[in-house]
C-alpha positions in Angstrom: 19.9 -3.6 -5.8 18.3 -0.3 -6.3 20.5 2.7 -4.6 19.3 6.2 -4.1 20.8 9.0 -5.4 22.2 12.0 -2.7 20.3 12.2 0.2 18.9 15.5 1.8 19.2 15.1 5.5 16.9 17.0 7.6 18.4 18.8 10.7 17.8 16.8 13.6 19.4 15.6 16.9 20.0 12.1 17.8 17.7 9.4 17.4 17.0 7.0 14.4 15.6 8.2 11.3 12.6 7.5 9.0 13.4 7.4 5.7 10.7 9.1 3.1 11.5 7.9 -0.6 10.1 10.6 -2.6 10.9 12.3 -6.1 9.2 15.5 -7.5 10.0 14.0 -10.8 6.9 12.0 -10.3 5.0 14.7 -11.3 6.0 14.7 -14.9 3.6 11.9 -15.2 0.9 14.1 -16.9 -2.6 12.8 -16.6 -4.6 16.2 -17.4 -8.2 16.4 -15.5 -7.6 12.4 -14.4 -8.2 11.8 -10.7 -4.9 10.5 -10.4 -3.0 13.8 -10.9 0.0 15.4 -9.9 -1.2 17.4 -7.3 -1.8 14.0 -5.4 2.1 13.5 -5.1 2.6 17.4 -4.4 0.3 17.8 -1.5 1.5 14.5 0.2 5.0 15.6 -0.2 4.7 18.8 1.2 2.6 17.5 4.1 5.5 15.2 5.2 7.8 18.0 4.8 5.8 20.3 6.6 6.8 17.7 9.8 10.3 18.9 9.7 11.4 19.9 13.1 8.1 18.6 15.0 8.4 16.3 17.9 9.1 12.6 17.1 11.8 10.5 14.9 13.6 12.6 12.4 12.8 12.3 8.6 15.1 11.7 6.0 14.1 12.4 2.3 15.8 10.5 0.0 15.4 10.7 -4.1 14.9 6.9 -5.3 16.9 5.7 -8.6 14.6 4.2 -11.3 14.5 0.5 -10.9 16.7 -1.6 -12.8 15.8 -3.7 -15.5 16.8 -7.1 -13.7 14.7 -6.1 -10.8 11.5 -4.7 -12.7 12.1 -8.2 -14.3 11.2 -10.0 -10.8 7.9 -9.4 -11.6 7.0 -7.9 -15.4 8.7 -9.4 -18.2 11.0 -7.1 -20.3 8.3 -7.3 -23.3 5.9 -5.5 -21.1 8.3 -2.7 -20.1 9.5 -2.5 -23.8 6.2 -2.0 -24.8 4.9 0.5 -22.2 8.5 2.3 -22.9 7.7 2.5 -26.9 4.0 3.5 -26.2 5.0 6.7 -24.3 8.1 7.5 -26.8 5.0 7.7 -29.2 3.3 10.2 -27.5 1.3 8.2 -24.8 -2.1 8.1 -24.5 -4.8 6.1 -23.1 -3.2 2.8 -22.0 -6.6 1.2 -20.7 -10.0 2.2 -19.8 -8.8 3.7 -16.5 -4.9 4.7 -17.3 -3.4 7.4 -19.3 -0.1 8.1 -20.2 2.5 10.9 -21.3 5.6 10.8 -22.7 7.3 10.6 -19.6 5.0 7.9 -17.8 7.1 4.8 -18.0 10.2 6.5 -16.9 8.3 7.8 -13.9 6.7 4.4 -13.3 10.1 3.1 -12.9 11.0 5.7 -10.6 8.1 5.0 -8.5 8.8 1.1 -8.3 12.4 2.3 -7.5 11.0 4.2 -4.5 9.3 1.1 -3.3 12.3 -1.4 -3.6 14.5 1.4 -2.4 12.1 1.3 0.7 12.4 -2.0 1.4 16.0 -2.3 0.9 16.1 0.5 3.7 14.6 -1.4 6.4 16.8 -4.5 5.4 19.7 -2.8 5.9 19.0 -0.2 8.6 19.6 1.2 10.8 16.0 2.1 10.4 13.4 -0.4 10.5 10.1 1.4 8.8 10.3 3.5 5.5 7.7 5.5 3.5 7.8 5.5 -0.3 5.6 8.3 -2.3 4.8 6.1 -5.3 3.4 7.7 -8.5 1.8 6.1 -10.5 0.3 3.6 -7.8 0.9 0.0 -8.5 -1.4 -2.3 -6.9 -3.9 -3.1 -9.9 -0.7 -3.7 -12.2 -0.7 -7.1 -13.7 2.8 -8.8 -14.8 1.8 -8.0 -18.5 -1.3 -5.4 -18.3 -1.8 -2.2 -17.1 -4.6 -1.4 -15.0 -6.5 1.1 -12.8 -3.9 4.0 -12.9 -1.3 1.5 -12.4 1.8 0.5 -14.6 4.0 -1.6 -12.6 3.1 -3.2 -9.5 5.2 -1.4 -6.8 4.1 -3.7 -3.6 4.9 -7.0 -5.9 8.2 -5.5 -6.7 9.2 -4.6 -3.0 8.3 -8.2 -1.9 10.0 -9.7 -4.5 13.1 -7.9 -4.3 13.2 -8.5 -0.2 12.9 -12.0 -1.2 15.7 -12.1 -4.0 17.8 -9.9 -3.0 17.0 -9.5 0.9 16.9 -13.2 1.7 13.6 -13.0 3.5 11.4 -16.2 3.4 8.0 -14.6 4.4 6.6 -11.3 3.5 3.1 -10.0 4.4 1.2 -7.5 2.2 -1.8 -5.4 3.8 -4.0 -3.5 1.4 -6.2 -1.2 2.7 -6.8 0.7 -0.4 -10.6 1.3 -1.0 -10.1 -0.6 -4.2 -9.1 -4.4 -4.3 -5.3 -5.1 -5.3 -6.3 -7.2 -7.9 -2.9 -7.3 -9.3 -1.0 -7.8 -6.4 -3.2 -10.8 -5.4 -2.7 -12.5 -9.1 1.0 -12.4 -8.7 1.1 -14.0 -5.5 -1.8 -16.1 -5.6 -0.1 -19.6 -6.0 2.8 -18.5 -3.5 2.7 -19.6 0.0 5.8 -17.3 0.7 3.5 -14.4 0.7 0.5 -13.4 2.6 -1.7 -10.7 1.0 -4.4 -9.3 2.9 -7.3 -6.9 1.5 -10.2 -5.2 2.7 -12.0 -3.3 0.0 -15.4 -1.7 -0.5 -18.2 -3.7 -2.0 -19.6 -3.4 -4.3 -16.7 -1.2 -5.7 -14.6 -1.4 -9.0 -12.7 -3.6 -10.2 -15.2 -6.2 -8.6 -12.7 -8.8 -7.4 -11.5 -10.1 -4.0 -14.0 -12.3 -3.2 -14.3 -13.9 0.1 -13.8 -17.4 -1.5 -10.5 -16.3 -3.4 -7.6 -17.5 -1.1 -5.5 -18.6 -3.4 -4.2 -21.3 -5.5 -2.1 -24.4 -5.9 0.5 -24.1 -3.2 -0.7 -20.8 -2.1 -4.0 -21.6 -1.0 -5.1 -20.1 2.3 -2.3 -17.6 1.7 -5.1 -14.6 0.1 -7.5 -13.1 2.5 -10.2 -11.1 1.3 -12.8 -9.0 3.0 -15.5 -7.4 1.2 -16.4 -4.2 3.4 -20.0 -2.8 3.2 -20.4 0.9 2.5 -19.9 2.7 5.7 -17.9 0.4 7.3 -15.7 3.1 9.4 -12.9 2.9 11.8 -14.6 0.6 14.1 -15.4 -1.9 11.5 -12.0 -2.0 9.9 -10.5 -2.5 13.5 -12.7 -5.3 14.1 -11.8 -6.9 10.3 -8.0 -6.4 11.9 -8.7 -8.2 15.0 -10.7 -11.1 13.8 -9.3 -11.9 10.5 -5.7 -10.5 9.9 -4.2 -10.7 13.4 -4.7 -14.2 13.5 -3.5 -14.9 10.0 -0.3 -12.8 10.7 0.2 -14.5 13.7 0.3 -17.8 12.0 2.4 -16.7 9.3 5.1 -14.7 11.0 6.1 -12.0 8.3 9.9 -11.2 7.9 8.4 -8.0 6.6 5.2 -6.1 6.4 4.3 -4.1 3.2 1.4 -1.9 2.9 -0.2 -0.9 0.3 -1.8 2.2 1.6 -4.3 3.9 -0.4 -6.3 6.9 1.2 -9.2 6.4 -0.7 -11.5 5.0 2.1 -11.5 8.2 4.0 -15.2 9.5 4.1 -14.4 12.9 1.7 -13.0 10.9 -1.1 -14.8 10.9 -4.1 -14.2 7.5 -5.4 -15.2 5.3 -2.0 -17.7 5.3 0.4 -16.0 3.3 3.4 -16.0 6.2 5.8 -12.6 6.1 7.1 -11.0 8.8 9.2 -7.6 10.1 9.8 -7.6 8.6 13.5 -8.5 5.6 11.7 -5.6 5.5 9.4 -3.8 6.0 12.7 -5.1 3.1 14.2 -4.4 0.5 11.3 -0.7 1.8 11.3 -0.2 1.0 14.9 -1.8 -2.2 14.0 0.8 -3.0 11.3 3.6 -1.6 13.8 2.3 -4.5 16.1 2.6 -7.0 13.3 6.1 -5.7 12.5 7.3 -5.6 15.9 6.2 -9.0 16.8 7.3 -11.0 14.0 9.4 -8.8 11.7 12.0 -7.1 13.5 10.0 -3.8 13.4 10.4 -4.2 9.3 7.5 -2.2 7.8 7.1 -0.4 4.5 4.2 2.0 3.8 3.7 2.5 -0.1 1.4 5.2 -1.2 -1.5 3.7 -3.5 -5.0 5.6 -4.2 -6.6 8.7 -2.4 -8.3 11.3 -4.5 -9.4 13.9 -1.9 -5.9 15.8 -1.9 -6.5 17.5 1.4 -7.9 14.0 3.4 -4.7 11.9 1.4 -2.2 14.4 3.0 -4.0 14.3 6.3 -4.0 10.7 6.4 -0.7 10.2 5.3 0.6 12.5 7.9 -1.5 10.5 10.4 0.7 7.1 9.5 3.8 8.8 9.4 3.3 10.5 12.8 2.5 6.8 14.2 6.0 5.5 12.7 7.4 8.5 14.6 5.9 8.5 17.6 4.3 12.1 16.8 1.2 13.4 17.5 -1.7 12.8 15.2 -4.4 15.3 14.5 -7.7 14.9 12.6 -8.7 18.0 11.2 -12.1 16.3 9.4 -13.3 14.6 12.3 -16.1 11.8 12.3 -17.5 9.7 9.0 -21.2 10.9 8.2 -21.9 6.9 7.1 -23.7 5.0 9.7 -21.8 1.9 10.5 -23.6 -1.4 9.0 -23.1 -3.5 11.8 -24.9 -6.8 10.6 -23.4 -6.4 7.3 -19.6 -6.1 8.4 -20.3 -9.2 10.5 -21.8 -11.3 7.4 -18.4 -10.1 5.4 -15.8 -11.1 8.3 -17.6 -14.5 8.7 -17.6 -15.3 4.9 -13.6 -14.6 4.9 -13.3 -16.6 8.1 -15.0 -19.6 6.7 -13.1 -19.6 3.5 -9.6 -19.8 5.8 -10.8 -21.9 8.6 -9.5 -25.2 7.1 -6.0 -23.4 6.7 -5.4 -21.3 9.7 -6.0 -21.5 13.7 -9.1 -18.4 13.6 -10.1 -18.1 17.2 -14.3 -17.7 17.6 -15.7 -14.9 15.9 -16.5 -11.9 18.2 -20.1 -10.9 18.4 -21.4 -12.6 15.1 -24.3 -11.8 13.9 
């Protein structure tokens, strides 16, 4: 189990706390002019700390310990982590076509993974039932033995495996709302019926995976759900995806923990995506996740930071997510998306995913098919 270092408990009077796992050491992962840069973490952390003293559930900020080798090995073989450590110790450089490393990167990635696992441990041990981890580097593209897409270790997969192996859970749901498909997480759990992986991601977009017919393999068939969102999907569109695809899957699966791979690069301001989500839309997604957690998982929900490359939109969107968890007020400083909503294309995308899963889950008739 990952234990946390000394906690800083911010002033409050009564009520249950929301734990935020955050370590300023995450900025030591030096990526230069790369889109995944320290300013992302700095802005996100500052935005959450600015909530201190505002109405709502009080916040507790904790510095996570680095993930221990035995927990890391639940997903990543020791040879992989040893290779990454040696690469960084030699000075770092280009790990793959998209991922760069500095001498400190591998150690920082262990802390990022430790934050994810600590958040899972926190919601299982209580008293709070939701937790947030400001993970940097992100993780959802990382494969067991490969880095990819800014990711070294798969934070969401590690949190899920810890919850099962050390927390005794039988069923974990992972919802990936990043603009890019979480191919690493999908690959790790493709043949595992104890994890329901759900992703809605922009199509076309990198990495090009996440087809509707990709529903898992072997014993895990039916436990992967991919919805390819057309450009401009927007808040109303993703709400429809949740209602028509993910709600019935979660109801049938009945997870004991919900983990969110929370990328914010689907926001309309983001330079790497064009889905047209808004701050208010992320708040609505969080409410949907909380409904799942409260209905099936005793309220247990973990939010893990993934992408988001407009730092102001990232900060505002993450703040909205945390405000929903706290029961506080949500403000959207940026307003509506400029993209038109592609209703017909979205309806086709939903229908494709539903058709692929229909033999495995009880799905109600699609609303307003086109």
